[in-house]
C-alpha positions as CSV (number, residue, x, y, z in Angstrom):
1,X,41.7,16.4,21.9
2,X,38.9,14.4,19.9
3,X,39.0,14.9,16.2
4,X,35.8,16.4,14.6
5,X,34.9,17.2,11.2
6,X,35.6,20.7,9.9
7,X,32.8,23.2,10.3
8,X,31.3,21.6,13.4
9,X,32.2,24.4,15.9
10,X,29.5,26.6,17.3
11,X,29.1,28.5,13.9
12,X,28.9,25.0,12.1
13,X,26.4,23.7,14.5
14,X,24.3,26.9,14.1
15,X,24.3,26.4,10.4
16,X,23.4,22.7,10.8
17,X,20.5,23.7,13.1
18,X,19.3,26.2,10.7
19,X,19.5,23.7,7.9
20,X,17.5,21.2,10.0
21,X,14.8,23.8,10.8
22,X,14.5,24.6,7.1
23,X,14.1,21.0,6.2
24,X,11.5,20.4,8.9
25,X,9.7,23.6,7.7
26,X,10.0,22.4,4.1
27,X,8.5,19.1,5.0
28,X,5.6,20.6,7.0
29,X,4.9,23.0,4.1
30,X,4.8,20.1,1.7
31,X,2.5,18.1,4.0
32,X,0.0,21.1,4.4
33,X,0.1,21.5,0.6
34,X,-1.0,18.0,0.2
35,X,-3.9,18.6,2.4
36,X,-4.9,22.0,1.1
37,X,-8.2,22.0,-0.7
38,X,-6.9,24.4,-3.4
39,X,-3.5,25.2,-4.8
40,X,-2.5,28.7,-3.4
41,X,-2.3,31.3,-6.3
42,X,0.3,34.1,-6.3
43,X,-0.9,37.4,-5.2
44,X,-2.8,39.4,-7.7
45,X,-0.9,42.6,-8.6
46,X,-2.8,45.7,-7.8
47,X,-5.4,43.9,-5.8
48,X,-6.7,44.9,-2.3
49,X,-5.8,42.2,0.2
50,X,-7.9,41.6,3.4
51,X,-8.2,38.9,6.0
52,X,-11.6,37.6,5.3
53,X,-15.0,38.2,3.8
54,X,-16.4,40.2,6.6
55,X,-13.4,42.5,6.3
56,X,-14.1,42.7,2.6
57,X,-17.9,43.6,3.2
58,X,-16.9,46.4,5.3
59,X,-14.8,48.2,2.6
60,X,-16.5,51.3,1.6
61,X,-13.9,53.0,-0.6
62,X,-13.7,50.1,-3.2
63,X,-14.3,51.4,-6.8
64,X,-16.0,49.6,-9.7
65,X,-13.4,47.4,-11.5
66,X,-11.2,46.9,-8.3
67,X,-10.0,43.5,-7.5
68,X,-9.8,42.2,-3.9
69,X,-8.1,39.0,-2.5
70,X,-9.1,37.4,0.8
71,X,-7.0,35.1,2.9
72,X,-10.0,33.2,4.1
73,X,-13.8,33.1,4.2
74,X,-14.4,33.4,8.0
75,X,-10.7,33.7,9.1
76,X,-7.3,33.7,7.3
77,X,-6.1,30.2,6.3
78,X,-9.5,28.5,6.5
79,X,-9.5,27.5,3.1
80,X,-11.9,29.9,1.7
81,X,-9.6,32.6,0.4
82,X,-10.5,33.9,-3.1
83,X,-10.5,36.7,-5.5
84,X,-13.2,39.2,-6.2
85,X,-14.0,41.9,-8.7
86,X,-16.0,45.0,-7.7
87,X,-19.0,45.5,-10.1
88,X,-22.5,47.1,-10.2
89,X,-25.2,44.7,-9.1
90,X,-27.6,43.6,-11.9
91,X,-30.6,41.4,-11.9
92,X,-28.2,38.3,-12.0
93,X,-25.6,39.7,-9.6
94,X,-27.5,40.0,-6.4
95,X,-25.8,39.4,-3.1
96,X,-26.0,35.9,-1.6
97,X,-23.2,36.0,1.0
98,X,-21.3,33.4,-1.2
99,X,-20.0,34.4,-4.6
100,X,-21.7,37.8,-4.6
101,X,-21.0,40.0,-1.6
102,X,-22.8,43.3,-0.8
103,X,-20.4,46.3,-0.1
104,X,-21.4,49.4,1.9
105,X,-21.3,51.7,-1.2
106,X,-24.0,49.6,-3.0
107,X,-21.5,47.8,-5.3
108,X,-20.9,44.0,-5.1
109,X,-17.9,41.9,-4.9
110,X,-18.1,39.1,-7.4
111,X,-16.1,35.8,-7.0
112,X,-13.4,35.5,-9.9
113,X,-12.1,32.0,-9.7
114,X,-11.8,30.4,-13.1
115,X,-9.5,27.3,-12.4
116,X,-11.4,25.6,-9.6
117,X,-13.6,26.4,-6.6
118,X,-14.1,24.6,-3.1
119,X,-16.9,24.8,-0.7
120,X,-15.3,27.0,1.9
121,X,-15.0,29.9,-0.8
122,X,-19.0,29.8,-0.6
123,X,-19.2,29.9,3.2
124,X,-19.4,26.2,4.2
125,X,-18.6,25.8,7.9
126,X,-18.4,22.0,8.6
127,X,-19.4,22.3,12.3
128,X,-22.1,19.6,12.4
129,X,-24.8,22.3,12.9
130,X,-24.9,24.3,9.6
131,X,-26.6,22.8,6.5
132,X,-23.4,22.9,4.4
133,X,-25.5,21.6,1.4
134,X,-26.6,25.2,0.9
135,X,-23.0,26.3,0.3
136,X,-22.3,23.3,-1.7
137,X,-25.2,24.0,-4.0
138,X,-24.0,27.5,-4.6
139,X,-20.4,26.2,-5.3
140,X,-21.7,23.7,-7.9
141,X,-24.0,26.3,-9.6
142,X,-21.1,28.7,-9.9
143,X,-18.9,25.8,-11.1
144,X,-21.5,24.9,-13.8
145,X,-21.9,28.3,-15.0
146,X,-18.2,29.0,-15.4
147,X,-17.3,25.5,-16.5
148,X,-14.8,24.9,-13.7
149,X,-14.3,21.9,-11.6
150,X,-14.9,21.6,-7.8
151,X,-11.8,20.7,-6.0
152,X,-12.4,20.2,-2.2
153,X,-9.9,17.6,-1.0
154,X,-10.4,17.7,2.8
155,X,-13.0,18.6,5.5
156,X,-16.3,17.3,6.8
157,X,-19.6,18.6,5.7
158,X,-23.2,18.0,6.7
159,X,-25.9,17.9,4.3
160,X,-29.3,18.3,6.1
161,X,-32.4,19.7,4.3
162,X,-30.6,20.5,1.0
163,X,-31.4,18.5,-2.1
164,X,-30.7,18.9,-5.7
165,X,-27.1,19.8,-5.7
166,X,-26.4,20.2,-9.4
167,X,-23.2,18.7,-10.9
168,X,-22.2,19.4,-14.5
169,X,-18.4,19.6,-14.1
170,X,-15.7,17.3,-12.8
171,X,-15.3,16.9,-9.1
172,X,-12.4,16.0,-6.9
173,X,-13.4,15.2,-3.2
174,X,-10.3,13.4,-2.1
175,X,-10.5,12.8,1.7
176,X,-13.6,14.8,2.3
177,X,-16.4,13.3,4.4
178,X,-20.0,14.1,3.9
179,X,-22.8,13.4,6.5
180,X,-26.3,12.9,5.1
181,X,-29.4,13.5,7.2
182,X,-31.9,10.9,5.6
183,X,-34.7,12.5,7.6
184,X,-34.9,15.0,4.8
185,X,-34.6,12.5,1.8
186,X,-37.0,13.5,-0.9
187,X,-39.1,11.3,-3.4
188,X,-38.7,13.6,-6.2
189,X,-35.3,15.3,-5.9
190,X,-31.8,13.7,-5.3
191,X,-29.2,15.0,-3.0
192,X,-26.7,15.2,-5.9
193,X,-28.0,15.6,-9.4
194,X,-25.6,14.8,-12.2
195,X,-27.0,16.7,-15.2
196,X,-26.9,16.7,-18.8
197,X,-25.8,20.0,-20.5
198,X,-28.4,19.9,-23.3
199,X,-32.3,19.0,-23.0
200,X,-33.7,16.0,-24.5
201,X,-35.1,16.4,-28.0
202,X,-38.5,15.1,-28.9
203,X,-38.3,13.6,-32.6
204,X,-41.1,14.7,-34.8
205,X,-42.7,11.7,-36.3
206,X,-43.9,12.7,-39.8
207,X,-45.7,9.8,-41.7
208,X,-42.6,9.5,-44.0
209,X,-40.0,9.5,-41.2
210,X,-42.1,7.0,-39.1
211,X,-42.5,4.7,-42.0
212,X,-38.8,4.7,-42.6
213,X,-38.0,4.0,-38.8
214,X,-40.6,1.2,-38.9
215,X,-38.7,-0.4,-41.8
216,X,-35.4,0.0,-40.3
217,X,-35.8,-0.8,-36.5
218,X,-35.7,-4.5,-36.3
219,X,-33.3,-7.2,-35.0
220,X,-29.9,-7.4,-36.7
221,X,-29.9,-3.8,-38.1
222,X,-26.6,-1.9,-37.7
223,X,-27.0,1.3,-39.6
224,X,-30.2,3.6,-39.7
225,X,-29.3,6.4,-42.2
226,X,-32.4,8.4,-41.4
227,X,-31.0,8.8,-38.0
228,X,-27.5,10.1,-38.8
229,X,-28.5,13.7,-38.0
230,X,-28.6,12.6,-34.4
231,X,-25.0,11.3,-34.3
232,X,-23.9,11.6,-30.6
233,X,-27.4,11.0,-29.2
234,X,-29.1,8.3,-27.1
235,X,-32.3,7.3,-29.0
236,X,-35.4,5.9,-27.3
237,X,-38.4,4.8,-29.5
238,X,-41.5,3.4,-28.2
239,X,-45.1,2.1,-28.9
240,X,-47.2,3.0,-25.9
241,X,-50.0,1.0,-27.5
242,X,-48.2,-2.3,-27.6
243,X,-47.7,-3.2,-23.9
244,X,-45.3,-6.1,-23.1
245,X,-43.6,-7.6,-20.2
246,X,-46.7,-7.7,-18.0
247,X,-45.6,-8.5,-14.4
248,X,-47.0,-11.7,-13.0
249,X,-48.5,-11.4,-9.4
250,X,-49.2,-7.7,-9.8
251,X,-52.8,-7.4,-10.5
252,X,-53.7,-4.4,-12.8
253,X,-50.0,-4.1,-14.0
254,X,-49.8,-2.6,-17.5
255,X,-46.3,-3.9,-18.3
256,X,-43.9,-1.7,-20.5
257,X,-44.3,0.0,-23.9
258,X,-42.6,-1.9,-26.5
259,X,-39.3,0.1,-26.6
260,X,-35.9,0.2,-27.8
261,X,-32.7,2.0,-26.7
262,X,-29.6,2.6,-28.9
263,X,-26.8,5.1,-29.4
264,X,-26.2,6.8,-32.9
265,X,-22.8,7.2,-34.2
266,X,-21.7,8.9,-37.6
267,X,-23.7,7.9,-40.7
268,X,-26.3,6.5,-38.7
269,X,-24.3,3.5,-37.3
270,X,-25.9,2.3,-34.0
271,X,-24.5,0.9,-30.8
272,X,-26.8,-1.4,-29.0
273,X,-28.5,-4.5,-30.4
274,X,-32.1,-4.2,-31.5
275,X,-34.2,-6.8,-29.9
276,X,-37.8,-5.9,-31.1
277,X,-39.5,-4.9,-34.3
278,X,-42.3,-2.4,-34.2
279,X,-45.9,-2.2,-35.7
280,X,-46.2,1.4,-34.6
281,X,-44.1,4.2,-33.0
282,X,-45.9,6.6,-30.7
283,X,-42.9,8.5,-29.3
284,X,-39.3,8.9,-30.2
285,X,-36.6,11.1,-28.4
286,X,-33.0,11.9,-28.8
287,X,-30.9,12.5,-25.6
288,X,-27.6,14.4,-26.2
289,X,-24.5,12.7,-24.9
290,X,-21.7,15.0,-23.6
291,X,-18.7,15.3,-25.6
292,X,-16.2,15.3,-22.6
293,X,-16.2,12.8,-19.7
294,X,-17.2,14.1,-16.3
295,X,-15.3,12.5,-13.5
296,X,-16.4,12.6,-9.9
297,X,-14.0,11.2,-7.6
298,X,-13.2,10.6,-4.0
299,X,-15.2,11.3,-0.8
300,X,-16.9,9.3,2.0
301,X,-20.6,9.4,2.6
302,X,-22.2,8.7,5.9
303,X,-25.9,8.3,5.9
304,X,-28.0,8.4,9.1
305,X,-30.3,5.4,8.3
306,X,-33.4,7.2,9.5
307,X,-37.0,7.3,8.0
308,X,-37.7,10.3,5.9
309,X,-40.1,12.9,7.4
310,X,-42.4,12.5,4.4
311,X,-43.9,9.5,6.2
312,X,-44.1,7.7,3.0
313,X,-42.7,4.3,2.6
314,X,-42.3,4.8,-1.3
315,X,-39.1,5.3,-3.0
316,X,-36.9,8.2,-1.9
317,X,-33.5,9.6,-3.1
318,X,-30.5,9.5,-0.8
319,X,-27.5,10.0,-3.1
320,X,-26.8,10.6,-6.7
321,X,-29.1,10.8,-9.7
322,X,-27.1,10.3,-12.8
323,X,-28.6,11.8,-16.1
324,X,-25.4,12.7,-17.8
325,X,-23.7,10.3,-20.3
326,X,-20.0,9.7,-20.3
327,X,-19.8,10.0,-16.4
328,X,-17.2,8.4,-14.3
329,X,-17.7,8.1,-10.5
330,X,-14.9,6.3,-8.5
331,X,-13.0,6.0,-5.4
332,X,-16.0,6.4,-3.1
333,X,-17.2,4.9,0.3
334,X,-20.8,4.9,1.2
335,X,-22.2,3.6,4.8
336,X,-23.9,4.4,7.9
337,X,-22.9,6.9,10.5
338,X,-20.6,5.4,13.2
339,X,-22.9,3.7,15.7
340,X,-26.1,4.2,13.5
341,X,-28.3,1.4,12.0
342,X,-30.4,1.3,8.9
343,X,-34.0,1.7,10.4
344,X,-35.7,3.5,7.5
345,X,-39.1,2.2,6.7
346,X,-38.9,3.8,3.4
347,X,-37.4,2.2,0.0
348,X,-34.6,3.9,-1.4
349,X,-34.2,4.1,-5.3
350,X,-30.4,3.8,-5.2
351,X,-27.6,5.8,-3.7
352,X,-26.4,5.7,-7.4
353,X,-29.6,6.0,-9.7
354,X,-28.7,5.9,-13.5
355,X,-31.5,7.1,-15.9
356,X,-31.3,7.6,-19.7
357,X,-27.5,7.4,-19.9
358,X,-24.9,6.0,-22.3
359,X,-21.3,5.2,-21.0
360,X,-21.4,5.5,-17.4
361,X,-18.9,3.8,-15.1
362,X,-18.8,3.3,-11.3
363,X,-15.5,2.0,-10.1
364,X,-13.6,1.4,-6.9
365,X,-16.6,1.9,-4.7
366,X,-18.0,0.5,-1.4
367,X,-21.6,0.9,-0.9
368,X,-24.2,-1.1,1.1
369,X,-27.4,-2.9,0.4
370,X,-30.2,-1.6,2.6
371,X,-32.3,-3.6,5.1
372,X,-35.7,-4.9,4.0
373,X,-36.5,-8.3,5.4
374,X,-36.8,-7.4,9.1
375,X,-38.3,-10.2,11.2
376,X,-40.9,-7.9,12.7
377,X,-43.6,-7.3,9.9
378,X,-44.3,-3.7,11.2
379,X,-40.8,-2.6,10.6
380,X,-40.1,-4.4,7.3
381,X,-39.8,-2.3,4.2
382,X,-42.7,-3.0,1.9
383,X,-40.8,-2.4,-1.2
384,X,-37.4,-3.4,-2.8
385,X,-34.8,-1.0,-1.7
386,X,-31.7,-0.5,-3.6
387,X,-28.0,0.7,-3.5
388,X,-27.7,1.0,-7.3
389,X,-30.9,1.7,-9.3
390,X,-31.9,2.9,-12.7
391,X,-33.6,2.4,-16.1
392,X,-32.7,3.0,-19.8
393,X,-29.0,2.4,-19.4
394,X,-26.5,1.4,-22.3
395,X,-23.0,0.5,-21.9
396,X,-22.8,1.0,-18.3
397,X,-19.8,-0.7,-16.4
398,X,-19.5,-1.5,-12.8
399,X,-15.8,-2.2,-11.8
400,X,-14.5,-3.1,-8.3
401,X,-17.7,-2.3,-6.6
402,X,-18.2,-3.9,-3.2
403,X,-21.8,-4.1,-1.7
404,X,-22.3,-7.2,0.6
405,X,-24.4,-7.9,3.5
406,X,-26.5,-10.8,5.1
407,X,-30.1,-12.1,4.7
408,X,-31.9,-9.0,6.1
409,X,-30.6,-6.7,3.3
410,X,-32.3,-6.5,-0.1
411,X,-30.3,-6.8,-3.3
412,X,-28.0,-3.8,-3.9
413,X,-29.0,-3.7,-7.7
414,X,-32.5,-3.0,-9.1
415,X,-32.6,-1.9,-12.8
416,X,-34.8,-2.0,-15.9
417,X,-34.0,-1.8,-19.7
418,X,-30.2,-2.3,-19.0
419,X,-28.3,-3.1,-22.2
420,X,-24.5,-4.0,-22.6
421,X,-24.3,-4.3,-18.9
422,X,-20.9,-5.1,-17.5
423,X,-19.7,-6.1,-14.0
424,X,-15.9,-6.6,-13.4
425,X,-14.1,-7.5,-10.4
426,X,-17.0,-6.9,-8.1
427,X,-18.5,-8.4,-4.9
428,X,-22.1,-7.9,-4.8
429,X,-25.0,-9.3,-2.9
430,X,-27.2,-9.3,-6.1
431,X,-27.2,-8.6,-9.7
432,X,-30.7,-7.8,-11.1
433,X,-32.5,-6.5,-14.0
434,X,-36.2,-6.7,-13.7
435,X,-37.3,-6.0,-17.4
436,X,-35.2,-6.3,-20.4
437,X,-31.6,-6.9,-19.9
438,X,-29.8,-7.2,-23.1
439,X,-26.2,-8.4,-22.9
440,X,-24.8,-9.0,-19.6
441,X,-21.2,-9.7,-19.0
442,X,-20.0,-10.7,-15.4
443,X,-16.3,-11.6,-14.9
444,X,-13.9,-12.2,-12.0
445,X,-16.6,-11.4,-9.5
446,X,-18.5,-12.8,-6.6
447,X,-22.1,-12.7,-6.1
448,X,-23.7,-13.2,-2.8
449,X,-26.8,-14.7,-1.2
450,X,-29.4,-12.5,-3.1
451,X,-28.2,-14.0,-6.3
452,X,-28.4,-13.1,-10.1
453,X,-31.8,-12.5,-11.3
454,X,-32.4,-11.4,-14.9
455,X,-34.8,-11.5,-17.8
456,X,-34.1,-10.4,-21.4
457,X,-31.7,-11.6,-24.1
458,X,-28.4,-11.3,-26.0
459,X,-25.3,-12.7,-24.5
460,X,-25.4,-13.7,-20.9
461,X,-21.6,-14.5,-20.4
462,X,-20.2,-15.2,-16.9
463,X,-16.4,-15.9,-16.6
464,X,-14.5,-16.8,-13.4
465,X,-17.3,-16.0,-11.2
466,X,-18.5,-17.4,-7.9
467,X,-22.2,-17.5,-6.7
468,X,-23.0,-18.0,-3.1
469,X,-26.3,-19.7,-3.2
470,X,-28.4,-22.7,-4.5
471,X,-28.9,-21.4,-8.0
472,X,-26.4,-19.7,-10.2
473,X,-28.8,-17.7,-12.3
474,X,-32.4,-17.2,-11.6
475,X,-34.5,-16.1,-14.5
476,X,-37.2,-13.8,-12.9
477,X,-40.5,-15.6,-12.9
478,X,-42.5,-12.4,-12.7
479,X,-41.3,-11.4,-16.2
480,X,-41.5,-15.0,-17.6
481,X,-38.1,-16.5,-17.0
482,X,-37.2,-15.3,-20.5
483,X,-33.8,-15.3,-22.0
484,X,-33.7,-14.7,-25.7
485,X,-30.1,-15.3,-26.6
486,X,-26.8,-17.3,-25.6
487,X,-26.0,-18.3,-22.0
488,X,-22.4,-19.2,-21.3
489,X,-20.7,-20.1,-18.0
490,X,-17.0,-20.5,-18.1
491,X,-14.7,-21.2,-15.2
492,X,-17.4,-20.5,-12.6
493,X,-18.0,-21.9,-9.1
494,X,-21.6,-22.4,-7.5
495,X,-21.4,-22.6,-3.6
496,X,-24.7,-23.8,-2.2
497,X,-25.4,-22.4,1.3
498,X,-28.6,-24.5,2.1
499,X,-29.6,-28.2,1.9
500,X,-32.4,-27.7,-0.7
501,X,-32.5,-28.3,-4.5
502,X,-29.5,-26.9,-6.4
503,X,-29.8,-25.5,-9.9
504,X,-27.4,-24.0,-12.1
505,X,-29.9,-22.2,-14.4
506,X,-33.4,-21.8,-12.7
507,X,-36.3,-21.3,-15.2
508,X,-39.7,-21.2,-13.5
509,X,-42.3,-19.2,-15.5
510,X,-46.0,-18.6,-14.3
511,X,-49.0,-19.8,-16.0
512,X,-49.5,-16.2,-17.2
513,X,-49.8,-14.2,-20.3
514,X,-46.6,-11.8,-20.3
515,X,-47.6,-10.4,-23.6
516,X,-44.3,-11.6,-25.3
517,X,-42.7,-14.8,-26.3
518,X,-40.7,-16.6,-23.6
519,X,-37.8,-19.0,-24.0
520,X,-34.9,-20.4,-22.2
521,X,-32.0,-19.4,-24.4
522,X,-30.8,-19.9,-28.0
523,X,-27.8,-21.9,-26.6
524,X,-26.4,-22.9,-23.3
525,X,-22.6,-23.7,-22.8
526,X,-21.2,-24.5,-19.6
527,X,-17.4,-25.0,-19.3
528,X,-15.2,-25.9,-16.1
529,X,-18.1,-25.4,-13.6
530,X,-17.4,-26.4,-9.9
531,X,-20.3,-27.0,-7.6
532,X,-18.8,-26.7,-4.1
533,X,-20.9,-28.2,-1.2
534,X,-18.3,-27.5,1.4
535,X,-20.8,-25.1,3.3
536,X,-23.4,-27.9,3.3
537,X,-21.5,-31.2,3.2
538,X,-24.5,-33.1,4.4
539,X,-26.7,-32.1,1.5
540,X,-28.3,-34.9,-0.5
541,X,-30.6,-32.7,-2.6
542,X,-30.4,-33.1,-6.3
543,X,-28.4,-30.6,-8.5
544,X,-30.0,-29.7,-11.7
545,X,-28.4,-28.2,-14.7
546,X,-31.7,-26.6,-15.8
């Protein structure tokens, strides 16, 4: 008789089979837990339990103060299970079929989640027909009011007509996929609005206070004691009567008010070099910067590529408007629906649009430049159209962002008043600041056919960066090809893609009064530059340093 290990008779095999089944069930449970949008909470002692929201809404015997738990929103296990407390309705607590549910006895069941919420708790369906943006907006409104994050790690949701989804708390989207119908893009309201907690403060300019600011605000200043009371604020000062940076080629353009943007720390210490002195100040504002970082991570966004129903070719929002300082957005993918093409005739202001912010980071993101230069004039987009836009940005960093395309697409970046601008380990088809870049640092990056186009001053430092095109940096002609500061290229490569003239630094101002002094840099340092003609080996065009 063949020897076999002890315990492997019928009883032993039964035990082994049971152990194997438990192991498989344990692994399956662990896998499902990883995919679950919310961590399952232990049952609430004393609470009434019911299958779903419809069952809850039919309970007529519930008394005020009772707690109820549901196993799902539409059906048990659909991810929308939640806890509710029965209360009297008030002016603020009116039924909305989401976080406030009407009961037959005139009371309401009010959502009681204080750790995190997800979209299915508010009735999002994800069937491709429902406008899930409605329920998403309710979820974020609730999260903002109760200062809890939105944690929705899986699922697909369709955002159709809904705009203005407010975000003031951190968000984890994980593997969630969002489909955005661009037919309903708006010129005034973004799809997602990342909002500040506190409103902007208009600073009262008494004669004495204005006189002090006029004396203090000038190049080289590092402390402004009179602004110490605004520690933790982003400060903007401007003189609307002193117009500078008039744009050549745009008849009637009034340029920009002379303006400075900086952040105030303790004792009036400022962050952000002062570039301008002022003869007068007509407005000053203090924008509160949040004390905690808001982190928005994960998710994929599929846009339809259609023209908006507004019929306008002007600028439209199709993604995020970021007006909250100390925000980090990371691990996201942005692109077209499968099989779709960008056929929009309207310009986009940026899937990510940053305005009046300090210390914002975008990292580990794939997005796309939008089509503009279509061959047929009747379908060309009449304005620049952007993947990342913004103005009045200080200490903003873009890290491991990829946005590349061919010659039909417009440049992914389009910004103004962008100070202490950092690009790290990116692959972008263009880096651009129209008016007043101050301190730009690009390292370990690749910049595509649309190039680097800037005006401004401060440090312009590029390290270990490759540019695909016939000029490494083009200083914008429409704003005077101006750079008031140091220019340094170190360990960089220029790869011409055409047989025309090649230039490392391209200055070409127009015969035009820009209403400010223009110059080509306080100093220029170039170290270990390689000009690689391998893409156009037959080129005999000259290569200019300047």
